[in-house]
Every structure is written in C-alpha cells, then in structure tokens.
N, C-alpha and C positions, 0 to 999 in steps of 0.2 A: 502414498503406499497403502492401498485397501488392506482393511484388517482380515487377515483369514484364520480360521480355528481349526483345530485338528479334525473334529465332529466325528462322527460314529458309522461304520462302514455299510451299516444298515438303517433305513430300506435302501437299496439303490435307487439310482433317479435323482433328479431333484428335487425334492421336499420342501415345502415353506410349512413352518410351524407357528406362524404367526407373529415372529421376531425377524427371523433371517430365514436362510434356505440351506440345505442339505446337500452336495452335489458327492454321489458314489455313483463308481462304474469298476465293472469286471475286467480286467486284462489279465492272463498268466505270462504273456511274452512281453510286455511294456516294461519298457525302461524308465521310462517318464511319459505322463500324463500332463497336459494342460487345460484348463476349462477358461474357454472362450466367451465373453460376456461380450454382447452387441447394444450399443447406445440407440437412442431413437434416430440419429443420423447414420445410424450404418458403421460406426468406427468398433474396430475392436479392440478390447482389453483381455489380455494372456494372464492367466495366474496356474502356477504349477500346485497340482493339487498336493498337500504338503505329506500324506500318510497312504501307505498300503498295509494292508492287512490280508492275510488271506488270499493275496490276488487281487484284492478290492482297493483301487485307489478311490480316496475321499479326503473332503473339506467340508466345512461350514463357514458360510458368509454372512454375516450379521446383516442384514439392512435391507438386502435382497428379497425383492416383493413378487407378489404375481404379476405376470405379464414380461418379467425378463426375460429375454431372448438368449439361447447360448449355444453351444456345441462343443466339442471336445478334439484334440490333436493328440495324436498317439506315437510317440518315438520308440523305436524297437527295430528288430532285423528285418528288410526288407529281403527275402529270399525266395523267392515263388516257389522254389524246385524243391524247397523243404516245408512247405506250406505258409511262409510268414511274409504278409505284405503290408506290414506298418509304415506309412508315410506321413510326417507330420504336416505336408504342403495340404492336406486333404483336411477339410475342417468333417466331421463325423457326426451323424445323429445320435442321440443316447438311445441305447435297447429299451429303456426305462422311461422314454420320455412319456409323460402325459397328454401332451399336446404339439402340435406342430407347427407353426407359420410358413407360408408362401409354398410357391410352385418351385418344382425343380426346372431348372433351366439348363439344357443339354448343351455340353459344351466340353473342351478336349480336356480340360483342366481336372473333371470329374474322375478321370481314368487315371489309374498309376503308369502308363505308359504312354511312350507318345505313337500315334496313329501310322506315323510315316516309318518308325523303327520299334515294334511291339518288344525289342529286348532294353531300348534304353527308358529310365524312369523318368516319369514326369513329376517334374516339382514346382509347376503352375497350382498358384492358390485357388484352390475349389472354393471357397467362402461365398464371393459374390455370387456364385450361379447355385448355392444351397438352401432348402428351407432351413430354418432355425427348429430346435426345441422353445419349449416357452414353458416355464414356471407357471403353476397353475394353483387357484384358489378352490383346494378340495370338498369345501363345506358345502352342501347344498340342503333344504328345506324338503326333506321326505315326506313330513307329516304323517299321514297314516299309512303310507304305501307299502303293502304287504305283495308278495309273490302269490298269484294266482294256484300254482300248483295242481293244475290239471291234470287228472290220472290220463296215462297214455290211453287209453280204451274209449276217454269221450273229447279225445283231441283231433282237431281239424286243423293242421297247416295250410299257411296261405305264404309260399316263396315270394319275395317282393325284393325289387331293387329300389333305395332310398332315392335315389334322384329320379327314375324312370316311372315310379308310381304317381308322382303329383307333378310333374312339368305342365302337362295338358289338362290340370282337374280345375275345372272353371270356380268351384266355389271355395278353392285355395287362394289366398292373395298372391299375388304375383311375385311379390318378396320374400314369401314362403314355399315357393313351387321346389321340389327338387330339393328340399332339405328336411333334417329331423324335424323340425315345427311342422313343416307340411304335410309329415306322416302321422303326425299326431295332432292331426287337427281332426274336430267334430264330423265332418264331412266324410272323410276318410274312415274314422271310426266306425262310425253309422253304416256304413257300404259294410265293413268288415263284420260289425254284428250281424247284420242281413244275412249276410252268407253264414251264418254260426260259424265263422274263424274261431278260435280258441288261442291259435298262437301265431306271430308271423315269423317268418325265418328270411332273416336280412341278409342278402347277399354283402359282401365284404364291406364291414365299415370302420376298420382297422387302416389306417394310415395307408395310401398306398401309391405309387407313381407311375406312369406310362412308360413303357420300353423304350429306348432311343430309334430302333427299326420302326416301331408303332408310327412315333411323332414325325417320324422323316415322311412316312406317308401322308402326313396329314390327317391321321385319326388319332385315336387316344385308347388307354385300357378303360373301357367302359363297366367292366366287370366288376372290376378291382380285385381280381385273383394275384394281385402282384404288391405285397404287404413291405412295408418299410419301418414298420413302428406296430409294435402289438397292443401297446397299453393306452395308443390313442388314437378316438375318434376322427376319420376323417375329414379334412377341414373345409373341404369346397363343398360339404354338405350342411354347413351351419349358415343361418340367416342372417347372426348375430352381428354380425361385422367388427366384435371386438375379440382382441386377442385371447386367446385360448375359451373364448363363448361356445365353443363345439361343444365344450364337455357338459356345460350347463341345460344348453340346448337337449343336448342327447339325454341328459337325464331327465328334463322336461317331458320330452317324447314317451320314454318308458314308463312315468310316473301316469300319466295321460290315458297309457296303454293298460296299465294296468287297473287304473279307474274303470275301465270298460270289461275288465276281468279278461282281458287278453296278454299272452306271454308273448316276451320277446327272446327269441334263438338268433345266434349270431352264427353266422357261415364264415369260419376260421378257416386261416389259412398257415399252418404252421408247418406244412411239409417244406418249404423254400422261403426265400425272402428276393426281395426286386434286383439285387446285385448281379443274378445273372452267373455266365459262366466265368470261366478265366478269363474272358475280354472284357467281362463287365466293367463299371463303374464301381469307385470306393465312395459309398456313402455313409457306412457306418460299420456293421458287424465286421467286413472284411476288414477294414483298416484297425480294429480293435483289437482282437484276436481271430485271425483266419479261421486257422486248426480247430480252433475249440468251438466255432458255431456251424464249421460244415463238414460235411462228409468228403474226404479226400482219398484220391486214387494211390493205395498202397505205393505202388512202383512208382510212381512222379506224381509228386504233392502238388506238382502246379495245378493239376485238373481236378475238379469236381465228379464226383458221383450224383447222377441225376436218375432220381426214380421218379421225376413229376414231367419232365419234358419242359423244366422252364429253365434249366443251365446249371440247379445246383440242389441239394438237398440239406436240410437243417441235422447238424448231427445229433440225434438224440440220446446218442450213446455218451456224449460229454454230460457231466451232471451239471457244469452250468448252463447248456443249452436246456437241459430239461427244467433246472428252475427258473429260466426265463419263460417257460410255457405253464408251468403250473403258476408262476406269480402273476403273468399276464390273466390264466384263466380266472383266480381268485379275486383278482382287482375287478373284472367285469362282474364276478356275481355278487361280491361285498360293496363294492363302490359304485357301480355303476347297473346293480339291480337287476342283470340280465336272467332270463331263466333255464338256458340251455345252450348249447352250442354243436353244431354241424361241421364237423371236421372235414374239409376238403381234402382229398388223395389220402385218406385214412393209415393207408395200409403203408406209406411212405413213414409215418409215424412208428411204426413197429417191427421194422428191420432191426435184427441184430444180425451182425455181418451182413450175408446177401439175401437171407433170406426173413420170409415174415412169421413173426412169433408172435401168437395168442398171450405168452405170458412174458413179453419185453418187460423193460424199466417203466417204459410209458403207461403201460396198463396198469402195473403196479402201484404206480404212485396214484394214480386216476382211483384204484379200488379203495385204498386206504385215506385217500383223503376226505377230511370229514364235510369239506364245502363242497367240492367238485363233484364227489360221489352221488350229492341230493338233487342234483341239474338232471335236465335231458340232456343224454349226450349222444348224439345221432355222428354214425359214420359214412362218409364215402368209401366202401371198402373194396376199394381200388386203387392203384398205382399204374404207372407205363413200367414198371421194372419187372423182370420174370417171377413168375409165379405172384403177381400184385392182385390178383381178380380172388378176393376173399369172401365174396358175400356167403352170408352163414357161419361166417368164422368168427366173428368178434366175441366178446366176454360178455357174460350175463348182464353187465350193467347196461349194455350198450343196445341200441336199436340201429338200422341199419337203412339205407338208400337201397330198396330191393330193384335192383337193374335186371335181375329174372321177371319180375314182376311187368315191369314195362314191358321187355320183351316180348314175354309170353301173352300178353292181353293185347298188344299190336297185330300178333302174328293171326291170334284168334279172330279178330274181328275183320280184319284185311281177308282170311277165308281159308288160313291154313288148316287144312284138317288135322295134321299131326298136333298141333297143338292142345286136343280138346283134354288128355290126363293131366298135362301141366297147366294148362287152364284153369281146372277144378281146383288141384293143389295152392295156385296164387289167390282164385275167389275165396280160401278157406285158411287164409294165414300164413300159408309156405311153411306145415310145419315136416316137409322134407328137410328143411335148412335148418329150421330151429328146434323143433322137439326133442332131438335127441340129445341136445346140449344144455336142455334144463328150462329153455328159453319159452316165452308164451308168444301168440300172435301179434303183440302191439311190437316184439322186435322189428316187425316186417314195418317200414317205412312205404307205404304203397302210393307210387305214382306210376302214370302215363306220359306226361309231359314234364318239362322243368327248364329253368332258365336255359340249358344246354341242350340244343336240338330244335326241332319242330315247335313253334306252338301247336295247341289243340286243332285250330281252324287249319292250319298249313298242314298236319299232319295227315289231314284229309281231302287235302287240295293239291298235293304235290307227291309226285313219285321221286323228286332229284332234289338237291340242294342247289339253292340259287345266291352264291356267296360272293358274286363276281366284285360286289360296292367292296367288299375286305382289302381287296387290292393284293390277293394273292391267287390270281388267276381259277379261282374257285378250287383249289387244292385244299384250302383247310376247310374243318368239318368232317364230322363222320360221314361214309355212304352207306353203313349199315342203318337206315333210318327206318326199315320195316313200316313203312307207310303206303297207301294207297290213295291214289288222286280221284277215284270213282270214276275213270274214263277220260279225264282231260284234264290237262296240267296248267293250273293256276286258276285264275278270276274266269268265270262264265255266267253265262245266262240260260242256259239251258236248265228249263224248272227241273228236269228229271234229276238230272245231277246235283242241283243245289237241293233239294229234297233230300236225296241219298247221303250228302255231307252231314247236313244238320242230323238226321237220323242216326250217323255214326259218331258224330260230337255227344249227343246223347247217351248212344251205346257206351261209350269209354267213362264219360261220367258216371253213367249208373253203376258200372262194375267197380268204379273207383269207390263210390262211397258205399255201395252194399257188401262190399269184401270184407273179410275180417283183417285186422291191422289198424295202420294209423295212415287215414289219406291226407296226400299233399297235392296240392295245383299249385301253378304260378299265376301270379298276377294277370288278368286279363282274359284267361281261358273263360272265365264265367261270362263273357259276353264277345268270345271271337275274337279276340285279338290275332293279328296277321304279321308277321314279319315279311311278307312276299316271297316267302321261300327259303328265306335266311337260315341257315339251322345252326350258325355261328357267330351270331352278333355280338361278340366279345368286345368289339370297337365302335360299334354303332351307338353313338352317342347323341342321338336323333331321333325322329320320329319312328323311324325301322323300331326302334326298340321302348322308345316312350309310351305309356298306356295312354289309347288314344277312347278318352272317356264320353265321347261324343257316340259310341258304341252301346251305351247303357239304351240311349233310345231306340236304335236301329236293330240291335239284338236283344229286345227287353224281353222275349220269349224263352231265349236260351237263358239270359240271365235269373229269371222267375225258376226256370225249371231245375237249376242249380240251387237255390233257395229252397223248393221245395225236396230234393234230394238229400240238400243238410239237414234240415227237418225231420223228415222221415228216419233219418240214422240217427239224430239226437234223441227220438222219441221211445227208439225201439232197441231195447238191451240187447234181443238177438243179434244186430248187427254189429254189436261192441263186445265180443266175447274175450273174455280173460283167461278163456283154456281153449284149448284145442277141441274141436269136434272127434267125438271117438268112433261114433257109428255103432255101435254095441245097442243090443235090446237092454232096455231098464228091466227093472223086476215085473212093470205092468205091460212090458212088450214093445213098448214106444222106444224109436231112437233119435238121437238129437238131429241126424241129418241123413237124408236117404238121397239118393241122386234116380232119377227116373226119365226112361227114354221119352220120347214123345207121344207114346201109344200109351204111356200111365203105368208101365213096368218098372220094377227096379232094373236097373243095370246091371250087366252081366258083364266078366272078363272080356268077353268078344266083343259088345257094343265099346267097348275102352278102346279098342285095340284095332276097329274095324280100318283107320289111317285116312278115312275122307268123314268120319264123324264130325259133323258142324252145330249138332244142336243136342240140347238135353235140358231134363227139367230137375230144380234142386228143391228138396222140403226142408225147411228151417223150422224145427220144432221149438218154438217159445217155452212149452211144457216141460223140455228134458234141459233147461240151462244148469250146468253142474256147479257153476260159481257161485258163492252166496254173496250176500249185498253188504253194502257197509257195517250193520251191525249183525251180521249171521243172518241175516232171514235169505229164506227162498226169495229168487228171483224168478218170474213169471209173466210172460210176454205173449202177444198174438205170435201165430205161428205165419208162415211166408212161404209160398213158391214163386221161385223165379223161373218162368219160359222164356229159354235162352235160343233164340235162331240167329246163328250166322251163316245160315245156307243162304244164295243168293236167290232161292225160291221161296213163296209163301208156304208155311206148314201148317199142320193143325195139331194140337196138342190134345190129349185126353187127360182130363184131372184124375189124381188118382182115386181111390175107393173110399168109401166114410170114413174109415180108422184116421185117416191122416186128417178131415176136418169136413165138418157138417157143411159149412157155406163159404165160397169162398168170393173176395169181393176185390173186384179190379182196383188197382191205387196208383197203378204207375203204368204209362206204353210208350216206350221210345219212338214209336211210329204216329204218335199224334202230334202233330206240327205246334198245336196252338195250344197250350196247356190250359187247364179249365180251373175255374172259381171253386167248383165244389165237381173235382174230378170224378167221374165215371159213377154218377149216384144211383142207378138203376141197374147197374151189371152185379149182378149176384149168381154164383154158378153153384150149382148141386154138384156133387162127388157125380165123378165120371162124363161129366160135360164134357164138348169137344170146342176147343178154344181154335180162331184162328192166328196164327201169328204172323203178321210181315215179316217179308225177306229184310234179312239182316236187321232185327229188330230183337226186343226185350216185353218183357211184360212182367209185371211182380202182382202178386194176389195176396190179400190177406185173409186168415180166417182167425176172425176176433176169439180171445180166450174167453169171453162171456157166453 
C-alpha cells in the first residue's frame, strides 16, 4: 500500500515540495475523490484522497516527484436536470494543473451519455483518451529578471500567435519553430525591437483542446480560445520534449523578452471552457462540480447559459470559480513573470444575473488585489449576450480594445463622409468614451486590425470574406468588414490599384501610430501579410495563418515605413498624451489642439456636419502639453500638422498663419511609395503656403520648437 498523509487543503493542485507532492481539489458536490497516478507503461493506480476541509479534498504522497502524471475521478450525483454531472468513469483534469501531457483523442467515452441514447449514462472509461496532469518542478533561475513596467502612453503592442509567428522564420532553428523558444529567439526579438514594440500580446497559451466538430472536418482550433487548464502553458508550443518542459521553456521566453525590455501580455479566456454545452465532453470542471463552475439555466439546469457563443459561461458568481480565476492570474504574474492580460469577451465576466455590472465581484477582486491590480489589464469589452457591447464602460484600472476606433478609422479611409466627427474623436483618444469616467487616453487600445478579421493587406484588397477553407460554406466570420478592395477583389496586377492599396495601408498605419491612446497591430501587418481574404482563420494551422517572413524582402518599403512611424511616435510626447486635449486657449492665447479646414481656417460647426467632408488638418501644439514629466518638469515638444485627405481627388491645403508656426517641414507623406533615407530634406514651408495632398493620403508636417 502506498503511504498517504492527510496533507493540507491549500495550495490547490499538485504541488511538489522537494520531498513529496500534495494533491488538492475543490468539489462541493463530491462524495468521494480518487487520485489516479499513471506509471510509465500507462498503468493506473487509484488512491482515495483521505481528507476534506471546506469542500477541498486533499492528501500528501511522499516520494511523488516532478514528472508524475495524474488525474482525478469524482464520485457523486449524476443528475443533469439538477445540474450534477459526476461520473467516476471519466478521468478528469485538475483545474489547477501546472502542466498537461498528451493530446485529447476524441472518443465516445469522453462523454457522459451514449451517442445512440443521450438519456443513458456512459460508463466507458475515458482515461486512455485523456491527456494527463503533470507534477512540475516549480524552481527556475530568474537571475536579475525584472518587469519592464512600460507606461501605457509609451506602449506599442504587437499581437502574436506563438506558433504562427515562427513556423516559417528562416533564422529560427527548425526544432524551435512554433514554440516558446522560437518566440524568444534573438532573431525574433531583434525584429520586435526594430519595430519599437514594447509588449507582445500572445494569443491564448493556456492549455486548450480542439472542438470535436472541428477535428471531424480535418481542422483544428488554431487560435486557442478553448481553454481546459488555466495554469498550464499549452504543451504543443514546447520544443523541450521533456515532461513538464513547457513550463521552463515559457519562463525562459519571458526572461529573454524582458532582457530586451519587452513585456509579455497573455490573451486569457476565463469566460468559457472547452467542455462546451450540455452535449459536450466531460474533461474536468463538469465532472468535478458542474454547478459551481458553470452558469446554468434556473428553469432547467441541464442547460448552460451561453454569453460567449461557445456553449457555456464560467460561473463568476461562484466564489470557487472566482478563486480559480484570481489564483490563475496571480500564478502567471508571480511564477511566470508575465506583465498583463487581455481578457477575451470580458463582458461575460462582469455579468450579475443577466446584466453587465461594472461593479461586479470580479472587478471588486481585481481592484483590491495587490498583485493583479498592478499589471496591464485589457478588456475585450463585449460578449454575445444581450447588452454585452460595453466599450467605454469598464472601471478605471482597465484599458479596452476600442472597437469603435477600428470601425471609425476603417469607415473614414474607405470614404464614408459621415465618419469625420467621430474620426476626430478616435484620433484624439476617444474622450467621448473615457473622459467622463475619469479615465485617460491610454484607456483606448487602438487597433485597425487584429487576429479576428482581415489582415491589413486584406482590408484594402477584399470587399467580401473568403472563408471557404474553414468548411462552413463561408457562413462563419463577420460580414461587417468595413473594407474596400480599391476597385478589384483579391490580388491584381493593375499598377494603379496596387499603388492605391499600398497608400491605404500607409494611411491606416499612420493614423494608428499618431492617434492618442495605445497602438496595437497584429504580427505580419508590418510587411503586408495576407490570409487570402479569410477573415476568420481560427482553424487554419497552416500557411494561411503562419507569418510569411519572405515578405521582409518583398515588402521592405512597408516594413521601413512602420519602423519610421514607430520612431516618430516614440520620439515625440505630443503623440503620447496622458491627458485629453481640451482645446481651450491658454494664458498666452495658444491651444493644445486646433482643427482646420483645407483652406487654413478653423473648423466651424457647419464644417463638421456637412455630411460629405472627408478632409481636414489637425494642429498639435507641442508647447501646450499639460501633463508634467516624471520629475514634475514641463514637457515641451515640436508642434505638428496632420494634413488628412480621404477624398477621392487630390486637394490643396493652406498652412495656417504664423502664430501656429514659423516654418513647417514635411516629415512623412503616405503618398510617397518609397521611403527616403533623409526624408524631405528641402521641403520647408512658411505660413500660408499651399501644399498639394494626393487623393486618399496623409502628410505630417513638423514645426521645430527651436
């Protein structure tokens, strides 16, 4: 008989202390819990956890070392109509597992019912088809690692997929491609530094599994928004080949990025799990304590409330589900050294009853937590439930993916004249969304494209989605792309269309980098990556989604343009405002921002609401920055003029009178196809000069403070 000690209820999970391992799992509904240990030859040894305190079942096994594979079997009521789904025939993953070994093999035994008779309980053993939890060695030499803690106003976010970023990178060793080690490779870090990136936002790295229906179509869940273990880094992204090696490899990646002063932000999916709806498999949470972990219909608890479109919603009203989320977040900060989180479908976490409540328990916990409250917190401020679109409504600690920024900027540059007033608001930090709640411009995470939707290149090349490869008859993915193909659908050789598309790409990027707020762009947009018009490549683990690094050579002009833009933003505080523009005259008669017509006069109310205006100029006063520097000093910068022409014809702009600036110098023109090493060295303009601005283009002029 194996020696089993009582142990302690906390910490939850399988925790090695150098001598043995403590095992601890919560279940309020359980009548008995078995710990299942698996030997190297696959034999299973079952051990009853001897103690239960506060619904936490626990035991300590001396001699159990890192690398040990394990799972749980929970005995208790199986009564779906009352929300209970215990079934000891199903091997269960530990909600607090730090590492998972193996892949899920889809089999009927994973389900608690028979396919031929859904009312009949399935007593088939799922263990042969289940991945296993792994006890890890938590120790790692972090050396002098420290969090970069880049202020939001200096942050540039690069959204990336661990696998897709490096699968085709020629400088990354083949065995490291698609892995944490590949992402931390010096060649990748060098590229990020060249772009001025200060943070990588990684698409989901919590352990996830592909959906049954997707596998049946010969596809997989590439994006990873189907989590099954919230403390375990996804095992398929590890190159180590060692059991539990994904943990050490992830830490090494973070350490390498921190050495380059680049933060790591995780895209986290706490709104639902991979177990799906009432017809889904029993993999962990469902079999441990279904009613505690999931939101169930009050009228018939067989069914799940679904605010996510994925079959279930995590029960954030349950203290134990909330504890899991908070413990997971703290683990990734304290043990894995990540620097922040982007919360997928964050509105689903805020729901009390059926409403989105900004003062929900989840936000209360975040606000008072001494660890989580100090890292970057980014909300995707919507879900698929009623009233779920909550852009602008998250609490003060939070920043938000600004979906209104994306939509407005797309509308403006495709020629929607009615977008002008809102475009001005988005360009200046979306004060209409954030100022009234005491938030700052950095509350807005600005983006034109992201993983979900068209790439930047496809945004200017396609009017319609082309998702046939996803196997859903092109029904998946949004139809509200707000894109414009510039005159023809897909790849073309027409030189006029090619030039226009390139100009539109530069327009979007220039708007993004010079807007107030925090710029974010997805990997590959810096050199024109395409998905062939697929705007929902969630299941494409192939060249459709993998970054094509050969574009670094063929699209070198665009890459250099992005580097120039990033440097311009980084060097000038006027593009990194921490307070909103106020537009009022200061004591010396100057204003921090002035909106101008192409004729050089100030915009009137009528100019804003003509319904067809597509052009304007913006004066950004570097002498009127209101926020102080880090030591309380006054910040003074150059002043800038943005000449913006979204009209389909060339236009002339008259520069404003001398009080705005004595001499203006052109520093950027999106109509210029080839960036110059010494851009516009002789283009100096006195006040009231007339400047030609190409159709659908933008110029940036600078007046030096000297």
